[in-house]
PDBQT receptor file of N, H, CA, C and O in Angstrom, charges set to zero:
ATOM      1  N   MET A   1       6.347 120.314 -48.295  1.00  0.00    +0.000 N 
ATOM      2  CA  MET A   1       5.293 120.970 -47.564  1.00  0.00    +0.000 C 
ATOM      3  C   MET A   1       5.489 120.640 -46.068  1.00  0.00    +0.000 C 
ATOM      4  O   MET A   1       5.210 121.529 -45.264  1.00  0.00    +0.000 OA
ATOM      5  N   ASP A   2       5.873 119.631 -45.682  1.00  0.00    +0.000 N 
ATOM      6  H   ASP A   2       6.100 118.909 -46.335  1.00  0.00    +0.000 HD
ATOM      7  CA  ASP A   2       6.120 119.328 -44.201  1.00  0.00    +0.000 C 
ATOM      8  C   ASP A   2       7.258 119.920 -43.790  1.00  0.00    +0.000 C 
ATOM      9  O   ASP A   2       7.326 120.024 -42.565  1.00  0.00    +0.000 OA
ATOM     10  N   GLN A   3       8.192 120.353 -44.406  1.00  0.00    +0.000 N 
ATOM     11  H   GLN A   3       8.137 120.268 -45.401  1.00  0.00    +0.000 HD
ATOM     12  CA  GLN A   3       9.335 121.008 -43.881  1.00  0.00    +0.000 C 
ATOM     13  C   GLN A   3       9.138 122.547 -43.952  1.00  0.00    +0.000 C 
ATOM     14  O   GLN A   3       9.877 123.247 -43.261  1.00  0.00    +0.000 OA
ATOM     15  N   VAL A   4       8.170 123.138 -44.760  1.00  0.00    +0.000 N 
ATOM     16  H   VAL A   4       7.570 122.569 -45.322  1.00  0.00    +0.000 HD
ATOM     17  CA  VAL A   4       7.929 124.657 -44.775  1.00  0.00    +0.000 C 
ATOM     18  C   VAL A   4       7.320 125.207 -43.571  1.00  0.00    +0.000 C 
ATOM     19  O   VAL A   4       7.741 126.210 -42.995  1.00  0.00    +0.000 OA
ATOM     20  N   ILE A   5       6.160 124.410 -43.159  1.00  0.00    +0.000 N 
ATOM     21  H   ILE A   5       5.818 123.595 -43.627  1.00  0.00    +0.000 HD
ATOM     22  CA  ILE A   5       5.435 124.806 -41.863  1.00  0.00    +0.000 C 
ATOM     23  C   ILE A   5       6.278 125.001 -40.621  1.00  0.00    +0.000 C 
ATOM     24  O   ILE A   5       6.121 126.034 -39.971  1.00  0.00    +0.000 OA
ATOM     25  N   PRO A   6       7.203 124.049 -40.222  1.00  0.00    +0.000 N 
ATOM     26  CA  PRO A   6       8.110 124.436 -38.997  1.00  0.00    +0.000 C 
ATOM     27  C   PRO A   6       8.944 125.557 -39.332  1.00  0.00    +0.000 C 
ATOM     28  O   PRO A   6       9.140 126.433 -38.490  1.00  0.00    +0.000 OA
ATOM     29  N   PHE A   7       9.521 125.625 -40.628  1.00  0.00    +0.000 N 
ATOM     30  H   PHE A   7       9.362 124.913 -41.312  1.00  0.00    +0.000 HD
ATOM     31  CA  PHE A   7      10.440 126.732 -40.791  1.00  0.00    +0.000 C 
ATOM     32  C   PHE A   7       9.863 128.042 -40.727  1.00  0.00    +0.000 C 
ATOM     33  O   PHE A   7      10.508 128.994 -40.288  1.00  0.00    +0.000 OA
ATOM     34  N   ILE A   8       8.567 128.156 -41.181  1.00  0.00    +0.000 N 
ATOM     35  H   ILE A   8       8.043 127.383 -41.538  1.00  0.00    +0.000 HD
ATOM     36  CA  ILE A   8       7.844 129.505 -40.962  1.00  0.00    +0.000 C 
ATOM     37  C   ILE A   8       7.405 129.700 -39.410  1.00  0.00    +0.000 C 
ATOM     38  O   ILE A   8       7.274 130.820 -38.916  1.00  0.00    +0.000 OA
ATOM     39  N   SER A   9       7.217 128.632 -38.773  1.00  0.00    +0.000 N 
ATOM     40  H   SER A   9       7.323 127.722 -39.173  1.00  0.00    +0.000 HD
ATOM     41  CA  SER A   9       6.750 129.011 -37.439  1.00  0.00    +0.000 C 
ATOM     42  C   SER A   9       8.171 129.453 -36.707  1.00  0.00    +0.000 C 
ATOM     43  O   SER A   9       8.194 130.356 -35.870  1.00  0.00    +0.000 OA
ATOM     44  N   GLU A  10       9.318 128.741 -37.100  1.00  0.00    +0.000 N 
ATOM     45  H   GLU A  10       9.300 128.007 -37.779  1.00  0.00    +0.000 HD
ATOM     46  CA  GLU A  10      10.538 129.072 -36.410  1.00  0.00    +0.000 C 
ATOM     47  C   GLU A  10      11.044 130.506 -36.762  1.00  0.00    +0.000 C 
ATOM     48  O   GLU A  10      11.499 131.243 -35.887  1.00  0.00    +0.000 OA
ATOM     49  N   VAL A  11      10.956 130.862 -38.013  1.00  0.00    +0.000 N 
ATOM     50  H   VAL A  11      10.586 130.264 -38.724  1.00  0.00    +0.000 HD
ATOM     51  CA  VAL A  11      11.534 132.066 -38.591  1.00  0.00    +0.000 C 
ATOM     52  C   VAL A  11      10.418 133.241 -38.474  1.00  0.00    +0.000 C 
ATOM     53  O   VAL A  11      10.804 134.402 -38.341  1.00  0.00    +0.000 OA
ATOM     54  N   GLY A  12       9.163 132.965 -38.518  1.00  0.00    +0.000 N 
ATOM     55  H   GLY A  12       8.849 132.022 -38.625  1.00  0.00    +0.000 HD
ATOM     56  CA  GLY A  12       8.165 134.004 -38.664  1.00  0.00    +0.000 C 
ATOM     57  C   GLY A  12       8.135 134.898 -37.371  1.00  0.00    +0.000 C 
ATOM     58  O   GLY A  12       8.046 136.125 -37.429  1.00  0.00    +0.000 OA
ATOM     59  N   PHE A  13       8.221 134.141 -36.125  1.00  0.00    +0.000 N 
ATOM     60  H   PHE A  13       8.294 133.145 -36.077  1.00  0.00    +0.000 HD
ATOM     61  CA  PHE A  13       8.054 135.010 -35.129  1.00  0.00    +0.000 C 
ATOM     62  C   PHE A  13       9.221 136.137 -34.956  1.00  0.00    +0.000 C 
ATOM     63  O   PHE A  13       8.903 137.277 -34.619  1.00  0.00    +0.000 OA
ATOM     64  N   PRO A  14      10.508 135.803 -35.185  1.00  0.00    +0.000 N 
ATOM     65  CA  PRO A  14      11.577 136.754 -35.234  1.00  0.00    +0.000 C 
ATOM     66  C   PRO A  14      11.290 137.929 -36.082  1.00  0.00    +0.000 C 
ATOM     67  O   PRO A  14      11.470 139.095 -35.731  1.00  0.00    +0.000 OA
ATOM     68  N   ILE A  15      10.759 137.481 -37.398  1.00  0.00    +0.000 N 
ATOM     69  H   ILE A  15      10.612 136.534 -37.684  1.00  0.00    +0.000 HD
ATOM     70  CA  ILE A  15      10.483 138.359 -38.386  1.00  0.00    +0.000 C 
ATOM     71  C   ILE A  15       9.367 139.629 -37.894  1.00  0.00    +0.000 C 
ATOM     72  O   ILE A  15       9.469 140.813 -38.215  1.00  0.00    +0.000 OA
ATOM     73  N   VAL A  16       8.490 139.132 -37.189  1.00  0.00    +0.000 N 
ATOM     74  H   VAL A  16       8.407 138.170 -36.929  1.00  0.00    +0.000 HD
ATOM     75  CA  VAL A  16       7.221 139.931 -36.758  1.00  0.00    +0.000 C 
ATOM     76  C   VAL A  16       7.771 140.734 -35.589  1.00  0.00    +0.000 C 
ATOM     77  O   VAL A  16       7.280 141.846 -35.393  1.00  0.00    +0.000 OA
ATOM     78  N   VAL A  17       8.790 140.267 -34.749  1.00  0.00    +0.000 N 
ATOM     79  H   VAL A  17       9.189 139.364 -34.909  1.00  0.00    +0.000 HD
ATOM     80  CA  VAL A  17       9.220 141.089 -33.691  1.00  0.00    +0.000 C 
ATOM     81  C   VAL A  17      10.159 141.970 -34.330  1.00  0.00    +0.000 C 
ATOM     82  O   VAL A  17      10.046 143.081 -33.812  1.00  0.00    +0.000 OA
ATOM     83  N   THR A  18      11.025 141.962 -35.217  1.00  0.00    +0.000 N 
ATOM     84  H   THR A  18      11.117 141.059 -35.638  1.00  0.00    +0.000 HD
ATOM     85  CA  THR A  18      11.807 142.674 -35.807  1.00  0.00    +0.000 C 
ATOM     86  C   THR A  18      11.222 143.945 -36.574  1.00  0.00    +0.000 C 
ATOM     87  O   THR A  18      11.719 145.071 -36.523  1.00  0.00    +0.000 OA
ATOM     88  N   LEU A  19       9.986 143.546 -37.353  1.00  0.00    +0.000 N 
ATOM     89  H   LEU A  19       9.583 142.632 -37.394  1.00  0.00    +0.000 HD
ATOM     90  CA  LEU A  19       9.345 144.502 -38.123  1.00  0.00    +0.000 C 
ATOM     91  C   LEU A  19       8.627 145.384 -37.009  1.00  0.00    +0.000 C 
ATOM     92  O   LEU A  19       8.507 146.590 -37.225  1.00  0.00    +0.000 OA
ATOM     93  N   TYR A  20       8.180 144.873 -35.911  1.00  0.00    +0.000 N 
ATOM     94  H   TYR A  20       8.278 143.893 -35.735  1.00  0.00    +0.000 HD
ATOM     95  CA  TYR A  20       7.520 145.646 -34.821  1.00  0.00    +0.000 C 
ATOM     96  C   TYR A  20       8.424 146.592 -34.094  1.00  0.00    +0.000 C 
ATOM     97  O   TYR A  20       7.951 147.649 -33.677  1.00  0.00    +0.000 OA
ATOM     98  N   LEU A  21       9.745 146.288 -33.898  1.00  0.00    +0.000 N 
ATOM     99  H   LEU A  21      10.129 145.429 -34.236  1.00  0.00    +0.000 HD
ATOM    100  CA  LEU A  21      10.647 146.969 -33.322  1.00  0.00    +0.000 C 
ATOM    101  C   LEU A  21      11.182 148.023 -34.318  1.00  0.00    +0.000 C 
ATOM    102  O   LEU A  21      11.475 149.132 -33.871  1.00  0.00    +0.000 OA
ATOM    103  N   LEU A  22      11.336 147.756 -35.661  1.00  0.00    +0.000 N 
ATOM    104  H   LEU A  22      11.099 146.855 -36.024  1.00  0.00    +0.000 HD
ATOM    105  CA  LEU A  22      11.696 148.861 -36.711  1.00  0.00    +0.000 C 
ATOM    106  C   LEU A  22      10.529 149.914 -36.879  1.00  0.00    +0.000 C 
ATOM    107  O   LEU A  22      10.760 151.071 -37.228  1.00  0.00    +0.000 OA
ATOM    108  N   TYR A  23       9.288 149.447 -36.614  1.00  0.00    +0.000 N 
ATOM    109  H   TYR A  23       9.100 148.507 -36.330  1.00  0.00    +0.000 HD
ATOM    110  CA  TYR A  23       8.214 150.440 -36.666  1.00  0.00    +0.000 C 
ATOM    111  C   TYR A  23       8.267 151.309 -35.554  1.00  0.00    +0.000 C 
ATOM    112  O   TYR A  23       8.090 152.511 -35.750  1.00  0.00    +0.000 OA
ATOM    113  N   ARG A  24       8.501 150.851 -34.329  1.00  0.00    +0.000 N 
ATOM    114  H   ARG A  24       8.644 149.874 -34.170  1.00  0.00    +0.000 HD
ATOM    115  CA  ARG A  24       8.755 151.773 -33.066  1.00  0.00    +0.000 C 
ATOM    116  C   ARG A  24       9.783 152.540 -33.318  1.00  0.00    +0.000 C 
ATOM    117  O   ARG A  24       9.565 153.752 -33.290  1.00  0.00    +0.000 OA
ATOM    118  N   ILE A  25      11.044 152.112 -33.602  1.00  0.00    +0.000 N 
ATOM    119  H   ILE A  25      11.221 151.128 -33.625  1.00  0.00    +0.000 HD
ATOM    120  CA  ILE A  25      12.254 153.064 -33.854  1.00  0.00    +0.000 C 
ATOM    121  C   ILE A  25      11.924 153.943 -35.129  1.00  0.00    +0.000 C 
ATOM    122  O   ILE A  25      12.472 155.045 -35.119  1.00  0.00    +0.000 OA
ATOM    123  N   GLU A  26      11.354 153.740 -35.914  1.00  0.00    +0.000 N 
ATOM    124  H   GLU A  26      10.909 152.844 -35.923  1.00  0.00    +0.000 HD
ATOM    125  CA  GLU A  26      10.939 154.808 -36.991  1.00  0.00    +0.000 C 
ATOM    126  C   GLU A  26      10.268 156.075 -36.457  1.00  0.00    +0.000 C 
ATOM    127  O   GLU A  26      10.579 157.244 -36.686  1.00  0.00    +0.000 OA
ATOM    128  N   THR A  27       9.128 155.517 -35.579  1.00  0.00    +0.000 N 
ATOM    129  H   THR A  27       8.875 154.567 -35.393  1.00  0.00    +0.000 HD
ATOM    130  CA  THR A  27       8.423 156.720 -34.922  1.00  0.00    +0.000 C 
ATOM    131  C   THR A  27       9.065 157.519 -34.132  1.00  0.00    +0.000 C 
ATOM    132  O   THR A  27       8.843 158.730 -34.136  1.00  0.00    +0.000 OA
ATOM    133  N   LYS A  28      10.074 156.870 -33.234  1.00  0.00    +0.000 N 
ATOM    134  H   LYS A  28      10.254 155.887 -33.231  1.00  0.00    +0.000 HD
ATOM    135  CA  LYS A  28      10.960 157.806 -32.469  1.00  0.00    +0.000 C 
ATOM    136  C   LYS A  28      12.005 158.665 -33.276  1.00  0.00    +0.000 C 
ATOM    137  O   LYS A  28      12.429 159.750 -32.880  1.00  0.00    +0.000 OA
ATOM    138  N   LEU A  29      12.369 158.055 -34.448  1.00  0.00    +0.000 N 
ATOM    139  H   LEU A  29      12.024 157.173 -34.770  1.00  0.00    +0.000 HD
ATOM    140  CA  LEU A  29      13.358 158.667 -35.317  1.00  0.00    +0.000 C 
ATOM    141  C   LEU A  29      12.742 160.078 -35.931  1.00  0.00    +0.000 C 
ATOM    142  O   LEU A  29      13.302 161.170 -36.027  1.00  0.00    +0.000 OA
ATOM    143  N   ASP A  30      11.605 159.747 -36.256  1.00  0.00    +0.000 N 
ATOM    144  H   ASP A  30      11.151 158.860 -36.179  1.00  0.00    +0.000 HD
ATOM    145  CA  ASP A  30      10.740 160.890 -36.802  1.00  0.00    +0.000 C 
ATOM    146  C   ASP A  30      10.538 162.136 -35.801  1.00  0.00    +0.000 C 
ATOM    147  O   ASP A  30      10.463 163.295 -36.209  1.00  0.00    +0.000 OA
ATOM    148  N   ALA A  31      10.456 161.762 -34.426  1.00  0.00    +0.000 N 
ATOM    149  H   ALA A  31      10.516 160.820 -34.095  1.00  0.00    +0.000 HD
ATOM    150  CA  ALA A  31      10.323 162.638 -33.546  1.00  0.00    +0.000 C 
ATOM    151  C   ALA A  31      11.679 163.543 -33.393  1.00  0.00    +0.000 C 
ATOM    152  O   ALA A  31      11.689 164.765 -33.250  1.00  0.00    +0.000 OA
ATOM    153  N   VAL A  32      12.943 162.592 -33.462  1.00  0.00    +0.000 N 
ATOM    154  H   VAL A  32      12.935 161.599 -33.579  1.00  0.00    +0.000 HD
ATOM    155  CA  VAL A  32      14.193 163.264 -33.360  1.00  0.00    +0.000 C 
ATOM    156  C   VAL A  32      14.363 164.204 -34.323  1.00  0.00    +0.000 C 
ATOM    157  O   VAL A  32      14.842 165.313 -34.087  1.00  0.00    +0.000 OA
ATOM    158  N   VAL A  33      13.923 163.755 -35.639  1.00  0.00    +0.000 N 
ATOM    159  H   VAL A  33      13.534 162.854 -35.832  1.00  0.00    +0.000 HD
ATOM    160  CA  VAL A  33      14.156 164.693 -36.903  1.00  0.00    +0.000 C 
ATOM    161  C   VAL A  33      13.446 165.883 -36.721  1.00  0.00    +0.000 C 
ATOM    162  O   VAL A  33      13.904 167.000 -36.960  1.00  0.00    +0.000 OA
ATOM    163  N   THR A  34      12.239 165.622 -36.263  1.00  0.00    +0.000 N 
ATOM    164  H   THR A  34      11.867 164.714 -36.069  1.00  0.00    +0.000 HD
ATOM    165  CA  THR A  34      11.569 167.028 -35.984  1.00  0.00    +0.000 C 
ATOM    166  C   THR A  34      12.140 168.019 -35.052  1.00  0.00    +0.000 C 
ATOM    167  O   THR A  34      12.117 169.237 -35.227  1.00  0.00    +0.000 OA
ATOM    168  N   SER A  35      12.660 167.387 -34.032  1.00  0.00    +0.000 N 
ATOM    169  H   SER A  35      12.679 166.397 -33.890  1.00  0.00    +0.000 HD
ATOM    170  CA  SER A  35      13.341 168.061 -32.880  1.00  0.00    +0.000 C 
ATOM    171  C   SER A  35      14.493 168.808 -33.467  1.00  0.00    +0.000 C 
ATOM    172  O   SER A  35      14.605 170.020 -33.280  1.00  0.00    +0.000 OA
ATOM    173  N   ILE A  36      15.342 168.130 -34.163  1.00  0.00    +0.000 N 
ATOM    174  H   ILE A  36      15.251 167.145 -34.315  1.00  0.00    +0.000 HD
ATOM    175  CA  ILE A  36      16.552 168.726 -34.829  1.00  0.00    +0.000 C 
ATOM    176  C   ILE A  36      16.178 169.808 -35.709  1.00  0.00    +0.000 C 
ATOM    177  O   ILE A  36      16.848 170.840 -35.721  1.00  0.00    +0.000 OA
ATOM    178  N   GLN A  37      15.033 169.641 -36.542  1.00  0.00    +0.000 N 
ATOM    179  H   GLN A  37      14.488 168.803 -36.532  1.00  0.00    +0.000 HD
ATOM    180  CA  GLN A  37      14.741 170.538 -37.569  1.00  0.00    +0.000 C 
ATOM    181  C   GLN A  37      14.239 172.020 -36.829  1.00  0.00    +0.000 C 
ATOM    182  O   GLN A  37      14.508 173.120 -37.312  1.00  0.00    +0.000 OA
ATOM    183  N   THR A  38      13.576 171.847 -35.754  1.00  0.00    +0.000 N 
ATOM    184  H   THR A  38      13.358 170.954 -35.361  1.00  0.00    +0.000 HD
ATOM    185  CA  THR A  38      13.170 172.923 -34.991  1.00  0.00    +0.000 C 
ATOM    186  C   THR A  38      14.296 173.616 -33.879  1.00  0.00    +0.000 C 
ATOM    187  O   THR A  38      14.028 174.648 -33.265  1.00  0.00    +0.000 OA
ATOM    188  N   LEU A  39      15.444 172.961 -33.743  1.00  0.00    +0.000 N 
ATOM    189  H   LEU A  39      15.662 172.122 -34.243  1.00  0.00    +0.000 HD
ATOM    190  CA  LEU A  39      16.541 173.607 -32.945  1.00  0.00    +0.000 C 
ATOM    191  C   LEU A  39      17.047 174.763 -33.348  1.00  0.00    +0.000 C 
ATOM    192  O   LEU A  39      17.265 175.576 -32.449  1.00  0.00    +0.000 OA
ATOM    193  N   PRO A  40      17.340 175.131 -34.623  1.00  0.00    +0.000 N 
ATOM    194  CA  PRO A  40      17.833 176.152 -34.978  1.00  0.00    +0.000 C 
ATOM    195  C   PRO A  40      16.922 177.622 -34.632  1.00  0.00    +0.000 C 
ATOM    196  O   PRO A  40      17.396 178.711 -34.308  1.00  0.00    +0.000 OA
ATOM    197  N   GLU A  41      15.635 177.297 -34.795  1.00  0.00    +0.000 N 
ATOM    198  H   GLU A  41      15.250 176.413 -35.058  1.00  0.00    +0.000 HD
ATOM    199  CA  GLU A  41      14.627 178.325 -34.350  1.00  0.00    +0.000 C 
ATOM    200  C   GLU A  41      14.577 178.613 -33.085  1.00  0.00    +0.000 C 
ATOM    201  O   GLU A  41      14.428 179.770 -32.692  1.00  0.00    +0.000 OA
ATOM    202  N   LYS A  42      14.699 177.557 -32.269  1.00  0.00    +0.000 N 
ATOM    203  H   LYS A  42      14.819 176.617 -32.588  1.00  0.00    +0.000 HD
ATOM    204  CA  LYS A  42      14.675 177.758 -30.837  1.00  0.00    +0.000 C 
ATOM    205  C   LYS A  42      15.963 178.461 -30.320  1.00  0.00    +0.000 C 
ATOM    206  O   LYS A  42      15.946 179.119 -29.280  1.00  0.00    +0.000 OA
ATOM    207  N   LEU A  43      17.175 178.288 -31.142  1.00  0.00    +0.000 N 
ATOM    208  H   LEU A  43      17.189 177.753 -31.987  1.00  0.00    +0.000 HD
ATOM    209  CA  LEU A  43      18.382 178.888 -30.656  1.00  0.00    +0.000 C 
ATOM    210  C   LEU A  43      18.456 180.268 -30.859  1.00  0.00    +0.000 C 
ATOM    211  O   LEU A  43      19.041 181.043 -30.102  1.00  0.00    +0.000 OA
ATOM    212  N   ARG A  44      17.735 180.640 -32.105  1.00  0.00    +0.000 N 
ATOM    213  H   ARG A  44      17.260 180.010 -32.720  1.00  0.00    +0.000 HD
ATOM    214  CA  ARG A  44      17.656 182.210 -32.390  1.00  0.00    +0.000 C 
ATOM    215  C   ARG A  44      16.791 183.048 -31.441  1.00  0.00    +0.000 C 
ATOM    216  O   ARG A  44      16.821 184.277 -31.500  1.00  0.00    +0.000 OA
ATOM    217  N   GLU A  45      15.973 182.346 -30.513  1.00  0.00    +0.000 N 
ATOM    218  H   GLU A  45      15.948 181.347 -30.465  1.00  0.00    +0.000 HD
ATOM    219  CA  GLU A  45      15.263 183.069 -29.571  1.00  0.00    +0.000 C 
ATOM    220  C   GLU A  45      16.102 183.345 -28.366  1.00  0.00    +0.000 C 
ATOM    221  O   GLU A  45      15.634 183.980 -27.420  1.00  0.00    +0.000 OA
TER     222      GLU A  45
């Protein structure tokens, strides 16, 4: 048990940062997908 707590403190922070960045990238990718889907309609105009 004494070895688990330092491991979590060392590995937990990078995991949290990675999940946060993946969430931010996902929201930006949703905006890109929406833009690409509306592009044909805008090109027809």
